[in-house]
C-alpha positions as CSV (number, residue, x, y, z in Angstrom):
1,M,-23.1,-33.5,-34.3
2,E,-24.9,-30.3,-34.0
3,K,-28.0,-31.9,-32.1
4,K,-26.0,-33.6,-29.8
5,M,-24.1,-30.4,-29.1
6,K,-26.9,-28.3,-28.4
7,G,-28.4,-28.7,-25.0
8,D,-27.1,-32.4,-24.3
9,K,-24.0,-32.2,-22.3
10,T,-23.2,-35.9,-22.7
11,D,-19.5,-36.5,-22.0
12,M,-17.3,-36.1,-25.3
13,G,-14.2,-35.9,-23.0
14,K,-11.9,-32.7,-22.5
15,V,-13.7,-30.4,-25.1
16,A,-12.5,-26.8,-25.6
17,I,-14.1,-23.8,-28.0
18,Y,-12.0,-21.8,-30.2
19,P,-14.1,-18.6,-30.6
20,G,-13.5,-16.0,-33.6
21,S,-14.5,-14.5,-36.4
22,F,-12.3,-16.5,-38.8
23,D,-12.8,-14.0,-41.4
24,P,-10.9,-15.4,-43.1
25,L,-9.3,-18.3,-41.6
26,T,-5.4,-18.2,-41.6
27,Y,-2.8,-20.4,-41.1
28,G,-2.2,-19.0,-37.6
29,H,-5.5,-20.0,-36.7
30,I,-5.1,-23.2,-37.8
31,D,-1.9,-24.0,-36.1
32,I,-3.9,-23.1,-32.7
33,V,-6.3,-25.7,-33.5
34,E,-4.0,-28.2,-34.8
35,R,-2.1,-27.7,-31.3
36,A,-5.3,-27.7,-29.6
37,L,-6.6,-31.2,-30.7
38,V,-3.2,-32.5,-29.3
39,I,-4.4,-31.3,-25.7
40,F,-7.9,-31.6,-25.7
41,D,-10.9,-34.5,-27.0
42,K,-12.7,-32.1,-29.1
43,V,-12.6,-28.6,-30.3
44,I,-15.2,-26.4,-31.7
45,L,-14.4,-23.6,-34.0
46,A,-17.1,-21.4,-33.2
47,I,-17.6,-18.6,-35.5
48,A,-19.3,-15.5,-34.3
49,Q,-21.9,-13.8,-36.2
50,D,-21.4,-10.2,-35.1
51,A,-24.0,-7.9,-36.3
52,E,-21.1,-4.6,-35.3
53,K,-18.1,-6.0,-37.5
54,K,-18.4,-5.8,-40.9
55,S,-17.5,-9.2,-42.3
56,L,-16.0,-9.9,-45.7
57,F,-17.4,-13.3,-45.8
58,T,-20.7,-14.1,-44.5
59,V,-20.7,-16.5,-41.4
60,E,-22.4,-19.6,-44.1
61,E,-19.3,-19.1,-45.9
62,R,-17.3,-18.9,-43.3
63,V,-18.6,-22.3,-41.7
64,E,-18.8,-23.6,-45.4
65,M,-14.7,-22.8,-45.8
66,A,-13.7,-24.0,-42.2
67,K,-15.6,-27.2,-42.9
68,M,-14.0,-28.2,-46.0
69,I,-10.5,-27.0,-44.8
70,F,-11.3,-29.2,-41.6
71,K,-12.8,-32.0,-43.4
72,D,-10.0,-34.7,-41.7
73,S,-10.2,-33.5,-38.6
74,P,-13.1,-35.8,-36.9
75,N,-12.2,-34.3,-33.0
76,L,-13.1,-30.6,-34.5
77,I,-16.4,-29.2,-34.7
78,V,-17.4,-26.2,-36.5
79,D,-20.4,-24.3,-35.8
80,S,-21.6,-20.6,-35.4
81,F,-23.0,-18.6,-32.7
82,K,-24.5,-15.0,-32.1
83,G,-24.5,-12.9,-28.8
84,L,-22.7,-13.5,-25.8
85,L,-19.8,-16.0,-25.9
86,V,-20.7,-17.3,-22.7
87,T,-24.3,-18.3,-23.4
88,Y,-23.3,-20.2,-26.3
89,V,-20.6,-21.9,-23.9
90,E,-23.4,-22.8,-21.9
91,K,-24.7,-25.0,-24.4
92,T,-21.5,-27.3,-24.6
93,N,-19.6,-28.7,-22.3
94,A,-16.8,-27.1,-22.7
95,M,-15.1,-25.4,-19.7
96,V,-12.0,-23.8,-21.5
97,L,-12.1,-21.0,-24.4
98,L,-8.7,-21.1,-26.6
99,R,-7.6,-17.7,-27.8
100,G,-4.2,-17.6,-30.1
101,L,-2.0,-14.6,-28.9
102,R,0.6,-13.0,-31.9
103,A,2.4,-10.4,-29.6
104,T,2.3,-8.7,-26.3
105,S,0.0,-6.4,-28.1
106,D,-2.9,-8.7,-28.2
107,F,-2.4,-10.0,-24.5
108,E,-4.3,-7.0,-22.9
109,Y,-7.1,-6.9,-25.2
110,E,-7.5,-11.1,-24.8
111,F,-6.7,-10.3,-20.9
112,H,-9.8,-8.1,-20.6
113,M,-12.1,-10.4,-22.7
114,A,-11.1,-13.7,-20.1
115,S,-11.7,-11.5,-17.2
116,M,-14.7,-10.4,-18.5
117,N,-16.0,-13.9,-19.8
118,R,-14.9,-15.0,-16.4
119,S,-16.9,-12.7,-14.2
120,L,-20.0,-13.9,-16.1
121,S,-19.2,-17.7,-16.1
122,T,-17.3,-18.8,-13.2
123,H,-16.2,-22.4,-14.2
124,L,-14.9,-21.0,-17.5
125,D,-11.2,-21.0,-18.4
126,T,-9.1,-19.2,-20.9
127,L,-6.2,-20.7,-22.5
128,F,-3.6,-18.4,-24.4
129,M,-1.9,-20.4,-26.9
130,M,1.3,-18.4,-29.1
131,T,0.9,-18.6,-32.5
132,S,3.8,-20.2,-34.2
133,K,6.8,-18.2,-35.1
134,D,5.8,-18.7,-39.1
135,Y,2.3,-16.9,-38.3
136,F,2.8,-14.4,-35.6
137,F,2.5,-11.3,-37.7
138,V,-0.6,-12.9,-40.0
139,S,-3.9,-11.1,-39.0
140,S,-7.4,-11.8,-40.9
141,R,-7.2,-8.1,-41.5
142,T,-3.9,-7.8,-42.6
143,I,-4.9,-11.0,-45.2
144,K,-8.1,-8.9,-46.7
145,E,-6.0,-5.8,-47.2
146,V,-3.2,-7.5,-49.4
147,A,-5.8,-9.4,-50.7
148,K,-7.7,-6.3,-51.8
149,L,-4.7,-4.9,-53.5
150,G,-3.9,-7.6,-55.6
151,G,-0.8,-8.9,-53.3
152,T,-0.2,-13.1,-52.8
153,V,-1.7,-14.7,-49.8
154,E,-0.2,-18.1,-50.6
155,G,1.5,-19.6,-48.0
156,L,-0.6,-17.4,-45.4
157,V,-3.9,-19.0,-46.0
158,P,-5.2,-22.3,-47.1
159,D,-5.6,-22.0,-51.1
160,L,-9.6,-22.3,-50.5
161,V,-9.3,-19.1,-48.7
162,A,-6.7,-17.5,-51.2
163,R,-9.0,-18.6,-54.2
164,R,-12.1,-17.1,-52.4
165,L,-10.2,-14.0,-52.0
166,K,-9.7,-13.5,-55.1
167,E,-13.1,-14.1,-56.0
168,K,-14.5,-11.3,-53.4
169,F,-12.4,-8.9,-55.0
170,K,-13.0,-9.7,-58.5
171,L,-9.0,-10.2,-58.8
172,P,-8.0,-13.2,-61.4
173,V,-7.6,-16.8,-60.4
174,T,-4.1,-17.3,-61.5
175,K,-1.6,-20.3,-61.0
176,K,1.3,-19.8,-58.8
177,R,4.6,-19.6,-61.0
178,L,8.2,-19.0,-59.6
179,I,10.2,-15.8,-61.3
180,G,13.8,-16.4,-61.1
181,W,16.3,-13.5,-61.6
182,D,16.3,-14.1,-65.3
183,D,12.7,-13.0,-66.1
């Protein structure tokens, strides 16, 4: 699939790119992807290699996890990119960037980035999607902080991600058990 995407602009239908660091991928991200797959023929999850940002997971680890999580989604392409997003977009036939918004505080930054991308590539639009009410408070940064301190992130990230976070922070991987009032 990668050979076809790189530079070959054959018609893949309506294609959107969902860029981000996804360090780690959360159910909030997955919610956006699943809803976007209803709107677009193909969605490219473009994982950024950002030299400025210190990532917990390598880009290779993030790509591997995303591919495993979305293994049953044939209309989703997992890829990575380095450098300007608009340069990456030129290698695809996408004309839409997807961005998730959790709260109004996200909007100012995202609006600024959408405006800059549009000035660099006038045919490129940005579609903002509100994250589901169940995940509006979830951010990758918060997930990492909670996991690092030994808190549970189950239900906020896929089991694979929760397990990998525990491994990264050298925490015991335990099975979830329910604690009742009598414990």
